[in-house]
C-alpha positions, 0 to 999 in steps of 0.5 A: 092224941086219943084214938077215936074207935067203937067197941066192936070187931069191926073197929079192932079190924081196923085198928090193927091194920093201921097199927100194922101199917105204922109198925112196918112203916117205922123202921123204913122212916128211922132209916130215912131219918138217919140217912138225911141227918147224914146227908145234912151233915155232909152238905153242911160241911161241903159248904162251909168248906166252899165258904172257906174256899172262897174266903181264901180266894178273896184273901188271895186277891186282897192284896191287889184290891187297888187293881181292882178299881180299875176293872170294869165291873160289868165286863163279865156277866153270868149268863145262865146257870145249869141246875140238875136235881138229884133225889137223896133220901126221896128229896129233890136236891139241886146240883150245880151243872154248869155256870155260863158267862159272857165277857164283854168286848174289850181292847187289850192294848188300851186295858191293863194286861192283867185284865185277861187274869182278871176276867178268870178270877171273877169267873172263879169267885163267882163259880165257888159263891154259887156252889156254896149257895147250892150246898147251902140250899141242899143242906136247907132241903134236907134239914127241912125233910129230916125235921118232917120225918123226925116228927112222923117217926115221933108221931108214929112211936110216941103217939099212934102206935101207943094209941093204936095198942091201947085201943086195941086192948081196951076193944078186946077187954070190952069184947071179953067181957061182953062175951063172959056176961053173955055166957053167964046170962046163957048159963043163968037162963040155962039153969032156970031152965034146969030148975023149972023142969025139975020143978015140974 
């Protein structure tokens, strides 16, 4: 990316200020990128743990699969999922606070005795699945922010800072050359004046 500039002191000052801003921001951006990378890794690991936990729970109840055919699927309903927001390295991420269930009334005399356990199992499985989903969402949000931060670090480090440095150098050289030419011109004029005064 070529930096647009003019060969004058005003642009030189502007470019120096912009370069300074980016050089000061770069370490902070690098720290943010490292923090986000670490948080993405933690969120991924936690999401995978919930994945494994859900799989274990499902396998645990697999032996009673025939019983689940007689279970009323509309008996347990998720009424509300309460989420809060936690900022991690400036990124708002979801945190599962509570899952509210409602259980429809059923006759304990007309239904199998394991129904009460079934209700608890369904709640447990639903909560684990929701926790897993929240962590996958958290991981996606953090990873997106990390990618954006990495792009900005690369933009500053590989494009803008070198571009500003090159532009500043060009302006300085131009101004130095202009100053040298001006001094040389003054010297020539001075020498001619001295020569004309000497010949008079």
